[in-house]
N, CA, C and O atoms as a Maestro MAE file, in Angstrom:
{
 s_m_m2io_version
 :::
 2.0.0
}

f_m_ct {
 s_m_title
 :::
 protein
 m_atom[288] {
  # First column is atom index #
  i_m_mmod_type
  r_m_x_coord
  r_m_y_coord
  r_m_z_coord
  i_m_residue_number
  s_m_chain_name
  s_m_pdb_residue_name
  s_m_pdb_atom_name
  i_m_atomic_number
  :::
  1 25 138.149 164.734 -3.658 1 A "MET " " N  " 7
  2 3 137.400 163.862 -4.493 1 A "MET " " CA " 6
  3 2 138.340 162.864 -5.121 1 A "MET " " C  " 6
  4 15 139.551 163.079 -5.170 1 A "MET " " O  " 8
  5 25 137.784 161.781 -5.598 2 A "ILE " " N  " 7
  6 3 138.571 160.721 -6.253 2 A "ILE " " CA " 6
  7 2 138.098 160.653 -7.705 2 A "ILE " " C  " 6
  8 15 136.913 160.465 -7.979 2 A "ILE " " O  " 8
  9 25 139.029 160.806 -8.609 3 A "LEU " " N  " 7
  10 3 138.696 160.797 -10.034 3 A "LEU " " CA " 6
  11 2 139.393 159.661 -10.740 3 A "LEU " " C  " 6
  12 15 140.586 159.429 -10.546 3 A "LEU " " O  " 8
  13 25 138.639 158.952 -11.561 4 A "ASN " " N  " 7
  14 3 139.215 157.877 -12.383 4 A "ASN " " CA " 6
  15 2 139.915 158.524 -13.554 4 A "ASN " " C  " 6
  16 15 139.347 159.385 -14.226 4 A "ASN " " O  " 8
  17 25 141.149 158.115 -13.805 5 A "LEU " " N  " 7
  18 3 141.939 158.716 -14.871 5 A "LEU " " CA " 6
  19 2 141.348 158.468 -16.242 5 A "LEU " " C  " 6
  20 15 141.312 159.370 -17.080 5 A "LEU " " O  " 8
  21 25 140.880 157.245 -16.479 6 A "THR " " N  " 7
  22 3 140.377 156.873 -17.789 6 A "THR " " CA " 6
  23 2 138.909 156.464 -17.704 6 A "THR " " C  " 6
  24 15 138.542 155.565 -16.948 6 A "THR " " O  " 8
  25 25 138.087 157.135 -18.486 7 A "VAL " " N  " 7
  26 3 136.666 156.799 -18.553 7 A "VAL " " CA " 6
  27 2 136.331 156.577 -20.024 7 A "VAL " " C  " 6
  28 15 136.154 157.540 -20.771 7 A "VAL " " O  " 8
  29 25 136.241 155.303 -20.449 8 A "PRO " " N  " 7
  30 3 135.943 155.029 -21.857 8 A "PRO " " CA " 6
  31 2 134.670 155.733 -22.313 8 A "PRO " " C  " 6
  32 15 133.610 155.579 -21.707 8 A "PRO " " O  " 8
  33 25 134.788 156.500 -23.379 9 A "GLY " " N  " 7
  34 3 133.651 157.202 -23.918 9 A "GLY " " CA " 6
  35 2 133.200 158.405 -23.123 9 A "GLY " " C  " 6
  36 15 132.177 159.009 -23.447 9 A "GLY " " O  " 8
  37 25 133.943 158.769 -22.084 10 A "GLY " " N  " 7
  38 3 133.564 159.879 -21.241 10 A "GLY " " CA " 6
  39 2 134.745 160.747 -20.841 10 A "GLY " " C  " 6
  40 15 135.869 160.536 -21.297 10 A "GLY " " O  " 8
  41 25 134.483 161.714 -19.994 11 A "MET " " N  " 7
  42 3 135.526 162.623 -19.546 11 A "MET " " CA " 6
  43 2 136.374 161.948 -18.480 11 A "MET " " C  " 6
  44 15 135.847 161.491 -17.466 11 A "MET " " O  " 8
  45 25 137.671 161.883 -18.696 12 A "GLY " " N  " 7
  46 3 138.585 161.307 -17.733 12 A "GLY " " CA " 6
  47 2 138.929 162.271 -16.613 12 A "GLY " " C  " 6
  48 15 138.546 163.441 -16.638 12 A "GLY " " O  " 8
  49 25 139.647 161.771 -15.647 13 A "GLY " " N  " 7
  50 3 139.977 162.540 -14.456 13 A "GLY " " CA " 6
  51 2 140.807 163.778 -14.703 13 A "GLY " " C  " 6
  52 15 140.619 164.791 -14.030 13 A "GLY " " O  " 8
  53 25 141.718 163.718 -15.652 14 A "GLN " " N  " 7
  54 3 142.584 164.863 -15.914 14 A "GLN " " CA " 6
  55 2 141.756 166.038 -16.453 14 A "GLN " " C  " 6
  56 15 141.942 167.165 -15.995 14 A "GLN " " O  " 8
  57 25 140.865 165.811 -17.396 15 A "GLU " " N  " 7
  58 3 140.011 166.869 -17.928 15 A "GLU " " CA " 6
  59 2 139.004 167.346 -16.866 15 A "GLU " " C  " 6
  60 15 138.739 168.541 -16.740 15 A "GLU " " O  " 8
  61 25 138.453 166.391 -16.111 16 A "ALA " " N  " 7
  62 3 137.505 166.762 -15.061 16 A "ALA " " CA " 6
  63 2 138.186 167.673 -14.020 16 A "ALA " " C  " 6
  64 15 137.601 168.666 -13.587 16 A "ALA " " O  " 8
  65 25 139.382 167.343 -13.637 17 A "LEU " " N  " 7
  66 3 140.109 168.184 -12.687 17 A "LEU " " CA " 6
  67 2 140.377 169.552 -13.234 17 A "LEU " " C  " 6
  68 15 140.256 170.548 -12.520 17 A "LEU " " O  " 8
  69 25 140.745 169.617 -14.512 18 A "HIS " " N  " 7
  70 3 140.979 170.911 -15.153 18 A "HIS " " CA " 6
  71 2 139.734 171.784 -15.068 18 A "HIS " " C  " 6
  72 15 139.830 172.965 -14.735 18 A "HIS " " O  " 8
  73 25 138.579 171.222 -15.362 19 A "GLN " " N  " 7
  74 3 137.335 171.983 -15.310 19 A "GLN " " CA " 6
  75 2 136.955 172.364 -13.875 19 A "GLN " " C  " 6
  76 15 136.468 173.466 -13.625 19 A "GLN " " O  " 8
  77 25 137.181 171.448 -12.948 20 A "LEU " " N  " 7
  78 3 136.881 171.746 -11.540 20 A "LEU " " CA " 6
  79 2 137.763 172.836 -10.994 20 A "LEU " " C  " 6
  80 15 137.300 173.692 -10.239 20 A "LEU " " O  " 8
  81 25 139.045 172.819 -11.367 21 A "LYS " " N  " 7
  82 3 139.971 173.854 -10.898 21 A "LYS " " CA " 6
  83 2 139.609 175.234 -11.440 21 A "LYS " " C  " 6
  84 15 139.894 176.251 -10.807 21 A "LYS " " O  " 8
  85 25 138.981 175.263 -12.613 22 A "ALA " " N  " 7
  86 3 138.507 176.548 -13.154 22 A "ALA " " CA " 6
  87 2 137.406 177.123 -12.270 22 A "ALA " " C  " 6
  88 15 137.268 178.341 -12.164 22 A "ALA " " O  " 8
  89 25 136.624 176.254 -11.637 23 A "LEU " " N  " 7
  90 3 135.552 176.695 -10.741 23 A "LEU " " CA " 6
  91 2 136.069 176.955 -9.331 23 A "LEU " " C  " 6
  92 15 135.627 177.884 -8.656 23 A "LEU " " O  " 8
  93 25 137.000 176.132 -8.901 24 A "ASP " " N  " 7
  94 3 137.560 176.253 -7.534 24 A "ASP " " CA " 6
  95 2 139.036 175.843 -7.574 24 A "ASP " " C  " 6
  96 15 139.350 174.653 -7.559 24 A "ASP " " O  " 8
  97 25 139.941 176.829 -7.624 25 A "PRO " " N  " 7
  98 3 141.364 176.509 -7.722 25 A "PRO " " CA " 6
  99 2 141.902 175.714 -6.534 25 A "PRO " " C  " 6
  100 15 142.977 175.122 -6.630 25 A "PRO " " O  " 8
  101 25 141.176 175.690 -5.417 26 A "ASP " " N  " 7
  102 3 141.631 174.969 -4.226 26 A "ASP " " CA " 6
  103 2 141.099 173.545 -4.136 26 A "ASP " " C  " 6
  104 15 141.309 172.875 -3.125 26 A "ASP " " O  " 8
  105 25 140.419 173.075 -5.164 27 A "VAL " " N  " 7
  106 3 139.875 171.718 -5.130 27 A "VAL " " CA " 6
  107 2 141.025 170.700 -4.951 27 A "VAL " " C  " 6
  108 15 142.100 170.857 -5.529 27 A "VAL " " O  " 8
  109 25 140.778 169.683 -4.158 28 A "ARG " " N  " 7
  110 3 141.784 168.653 -3.876 28 A "ARG " " CA " 6
  111 2 141.259 167.329 -4.434 28 A "ARG " " C  " 6
  112 15 140.137 166.919 -4.137 28 A "ARG " " O  " 8
  113 25 142.079 166.675 -5.237 29 A "ALA " " N  " 7
  114 3 141.624 165.447 -5.886 29 A "ALA " " CA " 6
  115 2 142.689 164.392 -5.893 29 A "ALA " " C  " 6
  116 15 143.884 164.680 -5.944 29 A "ALA " " O  " 8
  117 25 142.235 163.162 -5.841 30 A "ILE " " N  " 7
  118 3 143.074 161.972 -5.932 30 A "ILE " " CA " 6
  119 2 142.778 161.312 -7.269 30 A "ILE " " C  " 6
  120 15 141.616 161.153 -7.641 30 A "ILE " " O  " 8
  121 25 143.807 160.933 -7.981 31 A "VAL " " N  " 7
  122 3 143.615 160.226 -9.259 31 A "VAL " " CA " 6
  123 2 143.746 158.727 -9.001 31 A "VAL " " C  " 6
  124 15 144.593 158.284 -8.226 31 A "VAL " " O  " 8
  125 25 142.893 157.966 -9.664 32 A "SER " " N  " 7
  126 3 142.905 156.511 -9.520 32 A "SER " " CA " 6
  127 2 142.875 155.871 -10.927 32 A "SER " " C  " 6
  128 15 142.152 156.317 -11.818 32 A "SER " " O  " 8
  129 25 143.667 154.837 -11.085 33 A "SER " " N  " 7
  130 3 143.722 154.167 -12.375 33 A "SER " " CA " 6
  131 2 144.311 152.779 -12.273 33 A "SER " " C  " 6
  132 15 145.110 152.495 -11.381 33 A "SER " " O  " 8
  133 25 143.918 151.921 -13.184 34 A "GLY " " N  " 7
  134 3 144.539 150.621 -13.304 34 A "GLY " " CA " 6
  135 2 145.719 150.648 -14.267 34 A "GLY " " C  " 6
  136 15 146.447 149.666 -14.416 34 A "GLY " " O  " 8
  137 25 145.890 151.803 -14.919 35 A "TYR " " N  " 7
  138 3 147.019 151.978 -15.848 35 A "TYR " " CA " 6
  139 2 148.189 152.617 -15.101 35 A "TYR " " C  " 6
  140 15 148.405 153.825 -15.196 35 A "TYR " " O  " 8
  141 25 148.934 151.814 -14.366 36 A "SER " " N  " 7
  142 3 149.966 152.343 -13.477 36 A "SER " " CA " 6
  143 2 151.141 152.958 -14.243 36 A "SER " " C  " 6
  144 15 151.925 153.707 -13.661 36 A "SER " " O  " 8
  145 25 151.274 152.658 -15.527 37 A "ASN " " N  " 7
  146 3 152.398 153.217 -16.312 37 A "ASN " " CA " 6
  147 2 152.040 154.562 -16.933 37 A "ASN " " C  " 6
  148 15 152.860 155.135 -17.650 37 A "ASN " " O  " 8
  149 25 150.845 155.080 -16.681 38 A "ASP " " N  " 7
  150 3 150.462 156.380 -17.208 38 A "ASP " " CA " 6
  151 2 151.269 157.477 -16.524 38 A "ASP " " C  " 6
  152 15 151.449 157.430 -15.308 38 A "ASP " " O  " 8
  153 25 151.760 158.465 -17.275 39 A "PRO " " N  " 7
  154 3 152.564 159.530 -16.666 39 A "PRO " " CA " 6
  155 2 151.823 160.311 -15.578 39 A "PRO " " C  " 6
  156 15 152.452 160.823 -14.652 39 A "PRO " " O  " 8
  157 25 150.507 160.408 -15.679 40 A "VAL " " N  " 7
  158 3 149.755 161.126 -14.632 40 A "VAL " " CA " 6
  159 2 149.871 160.390 -13.302 40 A "VAL " " C  " 6
  160 15 149.986 161.023 -12.252 40 A "VAL " " O  " 8
  161 25 149.842 159.081 -13.334 41 A "MET " " N  " 7
  162 3 149.960 158.292 -12.096 41 A "MET " " CA " 6
  163 2 151.368 158.436 -11.491 41 A "MET " " C  " 6
  164 15 151.526 158.498 -10.271 41 A "MET " " O  " 8
  165 25 152.364 158.487 -12.347 42 A "ALA " " N  " 7
  166 3 153.744 158.579 -11.860 42 A "ALA " " CA " 6
  167 2 154.091 159.961 -11.349 42 A "ALA " " C  " 6
  168 15 154.951 160.099 -10.478 42 A "ALA " " O  " 8
  169 25 153.438 160.985 -11.873 43 A "ASN " " N  " 7
  170 3 153.766 162.371 -11.513 43 A "ASN " " CA " 6
  171 2 152.471 163.157 -11.272 43 A "ASN " " C  " 6
  172 15 152.273 164.225 -11.852 43 A "ASN " " O  " 8
  173 25 151.610 162.635 -10.433 44 A "TYR " " N  " 7
  174 3 150.279 163.185 -10.234 44 A "TYR " " CA " 6
  175 2 150.265 164.659 -9.822 44 A "TYR " " C  " 6
  176 15 149.401 165.413 -10.269 44 A "TYR " " O  " 8
  177 25 151.199 165.073 -8.986 45 A "ALA " " N  " 7
  178 3 151.241 166.470 -8.534 45 A "ALA " " CA " 6
  179 2 151.444 167.446 -9.688 45 A "ALA " " C  " 6
  180 15 150.882 168.541 -9.685 45 A "ALA " " O  " 8
  181 25 152.239 167.053 -10.664 46 A "HIS " " N  " 7
  182 3 152.473 167.881 -11.851 46 A "HIS " " CA " 6
  183 2 151.157 168.160 -12.598 46 A "HIS " " C  " 6
  184 15 151.009 169.201 -13.237 46 A "HIS " " O  " 8
  185 25 150.220 167.231 -12.511 47 A "TYR " " N  " 7
  186 3 148.945 167.357 -13.213 47 A "TYR " " CA " 6
  187 2 147.848 167.952 -12.336 47 A "TYR " " C  " 6
  188 15 146.692 168.025 -12.751 47 A "TYR " " O  " 8
  189 25 148.208 168.378 -11.120 48 A "GLY " " N  " 7
  190 3 147.272 169.044 -10.244 48 A "GLY " " CA " 6
  191 2 146.569 168.176 -9.224 48 A "GLY " " C  " 6
  192 15 145.725 168.667 -8.473 48 A "GLY " " O  " 8
  193 25 146.899 166.898 -9.181 49 A "PHE " " N  " 7
  194 3 146.281 165.995 -8.215 49 A "PHE " " CA " 6
  195 2 147.087 166.033 -6.886 49 A "PHE " " C  " 6
  196 15 148.278 166.343 -6.876 49 A "PHE " " O  " 8
  197 25 146.418 165.717 -5.805 50 A "CYS " " N  " 7
  198 3 147.049 165.701 -4.469 50 A "CYS " " CA " 6
  199 2 147.507 164.329 -4.054 50 A "CYS " " C  " 6
  200 15 148.253 164.186 -3.085 50 A "CYS " " O  " 8
  201 25 147.073 163.322 -4.772 51 A "GLY " " N  " 7
  202 3 147.449 161.957 -4.451 51 A "GLY " " CA " 6
  203 2 147.063 161.027 -5.586 51 A "GLY " " C  " 6
  204 15 146.355 161.412 -6.517 51 A "GLY " " O  " 8
  205 25 147.543 159.794 -5.490 52 A "ALA " " N  " 7
  206 3 147.241 158.778 -6.511 52 A "ALA " " CA " 6
  207 2 147.118 157.424 -5.860 52 A "ALA " " C  " 6
  208 15 147.825 157.120 -4.900 52 A "ALA " " O  " 8
  209 25 146.224 156.615 -6.378 53 A "VAL " " N  " 7
  210 3 146.060 155.234 -5.899 53 A "VAL " " CA " 6
  211 2 145.839 154.360 -7.111 53 A "VAL " " C  " 6
  212 15 144.995 154.649 -7.960 53 A "VAL " " O  " 8
  213 25 146.619 153.270 -7.185 54 A "LYS " " N  " 7
  214 3 146.539 152.356 -8.317 54 A "LYS " " CA " 6
  215 2 145.484 151.280 -8.047 54 A "LYS " " C  " 6
  216 15 145.403 150.723 -6.952 54 A "LYS " " O  " 8
  217 25 144.672 151.003 -9.087 55 A "LYS " " N  " 7
  218 3 143.668 149.954 -8.988 55 A "LYS " " CA " 6
  219 2 144.267 148.627 -9.419 55 A "LYS " " C  " 6
  220 15 145.147 148.613 -10.279 55 A "LYS " " O  " 8
  221 25 143.841 147.560 -8.879 56 A "PRO " " N  " 7
  222 3 142.901 147.487 -7.746 56 A "PRO " " CA " 6
  223 2 143.634 147.852 -6.451 56 A "PRO " " C  " 6
  224 15 144.829 147.592 -6.305 56 A "PRO " " O  " 8
  225 25 142.923 148.437 -5.549 57 A "TYR " " N  " 7
  226 3 143.565 148.828 -4.276 57 A "TYR " " CA " 6
  227 2 142.799 148.256 -3.109 57 A "TYR " " C  " 6
  228 15 141.618 147.925 -3.215 57 A "TYR " " O  " 8
  229 25 143.477 148.151 -2.020 58 A "LEU " " N  " 7
  230 3 142.883 147.699 -0.760 58 A "LEU " " CA " 6
  231 2 142.341 148.936 -0.028 58 A "LEU " " C  " 6
  232 15 142.797 150.056 -0.260 58 A "LEU " " O  " 8
  233 25 141.373 148.717 0.847 59 A "VAL " " N  " 7
  234 3 140.831 149.808 1.624 59 A "VAL " " CA " 6
  235 2 141.940 150.538 2.393 59 A "VAL " " C  " 6
  236 15 141.923 151.764 2.510 59 A "VAL " " O  " 8
  237 25 142.879 149.788 2.901 60 A "GLN " " N  " 7
  238 3 143.987 150.375 3.675 60 A "GLN " " CA " 6
  239 2 144.816 151.328 2.789 60 A "GLN " " C  " 6
  240 15 145.241 152.392 3.239 60 A "GLN " " O  " 8
  241 25 145.035 150.934 1.538 61 A "GLU " " N  " 7
  242 3 145.809 151.805 0.621 61 A "GLU " " CA " 6
  243 2 145.073 153.114 0.377 61 A "GLU " " C  " 6
  244 15 145.671 154.190 0.421 61 A "GLU " " O  " 8
  245 25 143.757 153.017 0.118 62 A "MET " " N  " 7
  246 3 142.964 154.233 -0.107 62 A "MET " " CA " 6
  247 2 142.960 155.070 1.161 62 A "MET " " C  " 6
  248 15 143.065 156.295 1.100 62 A "MET " " O  " 8
  249 25 142.840 154.426 2.291 63 A "SER " " N  " 7
  250 3 142.826 155.139 3.572 63 A "SER " " CA " 6
  251 2 144.087 155.940 3.767 63 A "SER " " C  " 6
  252 15 144.019 157.087 4.209 63 A "SER " " O  " 8
  253 25 145.241 155.373 3.452 64 A "CYS " " N  " 7
  254 3 146.515 156.065 3.613 64 A "CYS " " CA " 6
  255 2 146.603 157.270 2.687 64 A "CYS " " C  " 6
  256 15 147.058 158.335 3.105 64 A "CYS " " O  " 8
  257 25 146.177 157.120 1.440 65 A "VAL " " N  " 7
  258 3 146.193 158.245 0.508 65 A "VAL " " CA " 6
  259 2 145.236 159.338 0.950 65 A "VAL " " C  " 6
  260 15 145.579 160.519 0.900 65 A "VAL " " O  " 8
  261 25 144.041 158.958 1.381 66 A "LEU " " N  " 7
  262 3 143.098 159.948 1.877 66 A "LEU " " CA " 6
  263 2 143.632 160.714 3.063 66 A "LEU " " C  " 6
  264 15 143.464 161.930 3.158 66 A "LEU " " O  " 8
  265 25 144.285 159.993 3.978 67 A "ASP " " N  " 7
  266 3 144.877 160.615 5.167 67 A "ASP " " CA " 6
  267 2 145.937 161.629 4.763 67 A "ASP " " C  " 6
  268 15 145.979 162.732 5.306 67 A "ASP " " O  " 8
  269 25 146.799 161.263 3.808 68 A "GLU " " N  " 7
  270 3 147.839 162.161 3.349 68 A "GLU " " CA " 6
  271 2 147.254 163.432 2.716 68 A "GLU " " C  " 6
  272 15 147.725 164.542 2.964 68 A "GLU " " O  " 8
  273 25 146.239 163.241 1.910 69 A "VAL " " N  " 7
  274 3 145.616 164.389 1.212 69 A "VAL " " CA " 6
  275 2 144.890 165.301 2.183 69 A "VAL " " C  " 6
  276 15 144.983 166.524 2.080 69 A "VAL " " O  " 8
  277 25 144.170 164.713 3.123 70 A "ILE " " N  " 7
  278 3 143.436 165.520 4.119 70 A "ILE " " CA " 6
  279 2 144.369 166.327 5.001 70 A "ILE " " C  " 6
  280 15 144.095 167.485 5.318 70 A "ILE " " O  " 8
  281 25 145.488 165.703 5.402 71 A "LYS " " N  " 7
  282 3 146.452 166.381 6.254 71 A "LYS " " CA " 6
  283 2 147.259 167.442 5.481 71 A "LYS " " C  " 6
  284 15 147.843 168.359 6.059 71 A "LYS " " O  " 8
  285 25 147.262 167.272 4.144 72 A "GLY " " N  " 7
  286 3 147.945 168.259 3.286 72 A "GLY " " CA " 6
  287 2 149.389 168.121 3.365 72 A "GLY " " C  " 6
  288 15 150.117 168.867 2.710 72 A "GLY " " O  " 8
  :::
 }
 m_bond[287] {
  # First column is bond index #
  i_m_from
  i_m_to
  i_m_order
  :::
  1 1 2 1
  2 2 3 1
  3 3 4 2
  4 3 5 1
  5 5 6 1
  6 6 7 1
  7 7 8 2
  8 7 9 1
  9 9 10 1
  10 10 11 1
  11 11 12 2
  12 11 13 1
  13 13 14 1
  14 14 15 1
  15 15 16 2
  16 15 17 1
  17 17 18 1
  18 18 19 1
  19 19 20 2
  20 19 21 1
  21 21 22 1
  22 22 23 1
  23 23 24 2
  24 23 25 1
  25 25 26 1
  26 26 27 1
  27 27 28 2
  28 27 29 1
  29 29 30 1
  30 30 31 1
  31 31 32 2
  32 31 33 1
  33 33 34 1
  34 34 35 1
  35 35 36 2
  36 35 37 1
  37 37 38 1
  38 38 39 1
  39 39 40 2
  40 39 41 1
  41 41 42 1
  42 42 43 1
  43 43 44 2
  44 43 45 1
  45 45 46 1
  46 46 47 1
  47 47 48 2
  48 47 49 1
  49 49 50 1
  50 50 51 1
  51 51 52 2
  52 51 53 1
  53 53 54 1
  54 54 55 1
  55 55 56 2
  56 55 57 1
  57 57 58 1
  58 58 59 1
  59 59 60 2
  60 59 61 1
  61 61 62 1
  62 62 63 1
  63 63 64 2
  64 63 65 1
  65 65 66 1
  66 66 67 1
  67 67 68 2
  68 67 69 1
  69 69 70 1
  70 70 71 1
  71 71 72 2
  72 71 73 1
  73 73 74 1
  74 74 75 1
  75 75 76 2
  76 75 77 1
  77 77 78 1
  78 78 79 1
  79 79 80 2
  80 79 81 1
  81 81 82 1
  82 82 83 1
  83 83 84 2
  84 83 85 1
  85 85 86 1
  86 86 87 1
  87 87 88 2
  88 87 89 1
  89 89 90 1
  90 90 91 1
  91 91 92 2
  92 91 93 1
  93 93 94 1
  94 94 95 1
  95 95 96 2
  96 95 97 1
  97 97 98 1
  98 98 99 1
  99 99 100 2
  100 99 101 1
  101 101 102 1
  102 102 103 1
  103 103 104 2
  104 103 105 1
  105 105 106 1
  106 106 107 1
  107 107 108 2
  108 107 109 1
  109 109 110 1
  110 110 111 1
  111 111 112 2
  112 111 113 1
  113 113 114 1
  114 114 115 1
  115 115 116 2
  116 115 117 1
  117 117 118 1
  118 118 119 1
  119 119 120 2
  120 119 121 1
  121 121 122 1
  122 122 123 1
  123 123 124 2
  124 123 125 1
  125 125 126 1
  126 126 127 1
  127 127 128 2
  128 127 129 1
  129 129 130 1
  130 130 131 1
  131 131 132 2
  132 131 133 1
  133 133 134 1
  134 134 135 1
  135 135 136 2
  136 135 137 1
  137 137 138 1
  138 138 139 1
  139 139 140 2
  140 139 141 1
  141 141 142 1
  142 142 143 1
  143 143 144 2
  144 143 145 1
  145 145 146 1
  146 146 147 1
  147 147 148 2
  148 147 149 1
  149 149 150 1
  150 150 151 1
  151 151 152 2
  152 151 153 1
  153 153 154 1
  154 154 155 1
  155 155 156 2
  156 155 157 1
  157 157 158 1
  158 158 159 1
  159 159 160 2
  160 159 161 1
  161 161 162 1
  162 162 163 1
  163 163 164 2
  164 163 165 1
  165 165 166 1
  166 166 167 1
  167 167 168 2
  168 167 169 1
  169 169 170 1
  170 170 171 1
  171 171 172 2
  172 171 173 1
  173 173 174 1
  174 174 175 1
  175 175 176 2
  176 175 177 1
  177 177 178 1
  178 178 179 1
  179 179 180 2
  180 179 181 1
  181 181 182 1
  182 182 183 1
  183 183 184 2
  184 183 185 1
  185 185 186 1
  186 186 187 1
  187 187 188 2
  188 187 189 1
  189 189 190 1
  190 190 191 1
  191 191 192 2
  192 191 193 1
  193 193 194 1
  194 194 195 1
  195 195 196 2
  196 195 197 1
  197 197 198 1
  198 198 199 1
  199 199 200 2
  200 199 201 1
  201 201 202 1
  202 202 203 1
  203 203 204 2
  204 203 205 1
  205 205 206 1
  206 206 207 1
  207 207 208 2
  208 207 209 1
  209 209 210 1
  210 210 211 1
  211 211 212 2
  212 211 213 1
  213 213 214 1
  214 214 215 1
  215 215 216 2
  216 215 217 1
  217 217 218 1
  218 218 219 1
  219 219 220 2
  220 219 221 1
  221 221 222 1
  222 222 223 1
  223 223 224 2
  224 223 225 1
  225 225 226 1
  226 226 227 1
  227 227 228 2
  228 227 229 1
  229 229 230 1
  230 230 231 1
  231 231 232 2
  232 231 233 1
  233 233 234 1
  234 234 235 1
  235 235 236 2
  236 235 237 1
  237 237 238 1
  238 238 239 1
  239 239 240 2
  240 239 241 1
  241 241 242 1
  242 242 243 1
  243 243 244 2
  244 243 245 1
  245 245 246 1
  246 246 247 1
  247 247 248 2
  248 247 249 1
  249 249 250 1
  250 250 251 1
  251 251 252 2
  252 251 253 1
  253 253 254 1
  254 254 255 1
  255 255 256 2
  256 255 257 1
  257 257 258 1
  258 258 259 1
  259 259 260 2
  260 259 261 1
  261 261 262 1
  262 262 263 1
  263 263 264 2
  264 263 265 1
  265 265 266 1
  266 266 267 1
  267 267 268 2
  268 267 269 1
  269 269 270 1
  270 270 271 1
  271 271 272 2
  272 271 273 1
  273 273 274 1
  274 274 275 1
  275 275 276 2
  276 275 277 1
  277 277 278 1
  278 278 279 1
  279 279 280 2
  280 279 281 1
  281 281 282 1
  282 282 283 1
  283 283 284 2
  284 283 285 1
  285 285 286 1
  286 286 287 1
  287 287 288 2
  :::
 }
}
């Protein structure tokens, strides 16, 4: 799944992933954000994500990240 890191007035990707991992520890997620200087984007694996893509992104960029995550 692809989770947005920051959701104004709502649950962001980091909290959503935490809750999803409680239901399924094997869930695989990509974090996406326009805030490229956020520590989660720089060190996504430490926060439980399998990949990261900075917004705005091209379809090719997302495709590469998806390919990496799917192949594990």
